[in-house]
Each structure stands twice: as structure tokens, then as C-alpha cells.
C-alpha positions in Angstrom: 115.5 111.7 110.7 113.5 111.1 113.8 112.8 107.4 114.6 109.1 108.1 115.0 109.0 109.7 111.5 110.7 106.7 110.0 108.2 104.3 111.7 105.4 106.5 110.5 106.8 106.6 107.0 106.7 102.8 107.0 103.2 102.5 108.3 101.5 105.4 106.5 103.8 107.4 104.3 101.7 110.5 103.6 101.1 111.2 107.3 104.9 111.4 108.0 105.4 114.3 105.5 102.3 116.3 106.2 104.2 119.2 107.8 106.6 119.4 104.9 104.1 121.1 102.6 101.2 120.3 100.4 103.4 119.3 97.4 105.3 116.7 99.5 102.0 115.3 100.9 100.5 115.0 97.4 103.5 113.4 95.9 103.7 110.8 98.7 100.0 110.2 98.6 100.0 109.6 94.9 103.0 107.2 95.2 101.2 105.4 98.0 98.1 104.9 95.9 100.3 103.5 93.1 101.9 101.1 95.6 102.9 101.0 99.2 106.7 100.5 98.5 107.0 103.6 96.3 105.1 105.7 98.9 107.5 104.5 101.6 110.6 105.3 99.5 109.2 108.7 98.5 108.5 109.6 102.1 111.9 108.5 103.3 113.6 110.6 100.5 111.5 113.7 101.4 112.3 113.2 105.1 116.0 112.7 104.5 116.4 115.7 102.1 114.5 118.2 104.3 117.0 118.0 107.2 119.8 119.7 105.3 
């Protein structure tokens, strides 16, 4: 994970996964609306799993 992406995932989670696809963006956006912490966790999981 890029350090900039991690920082962006903490500040505004949906913006950090916008290039991963529409589904990833929507999931992270919905989680962020439900609460900031679930959005951050979701964004970090998506960013971590996409590098493999």
C-alpha cells in the first residue's frame, strides 16, 4: 500500500479506492455513511487485497 493511499483512506475512505472500480467505491461509500470507522476499515481492506 502506498503511504499516500493509507493517509487518504483515513481522511476520506471512498476517494482512496476510486480507481479500484465502481463496486469498491460504492461499498466504501456506504460503509462511510454508516460510520467513519467502518469506511476506513473497508478502504484499507480493499487497498490491501488489490495489490496481490
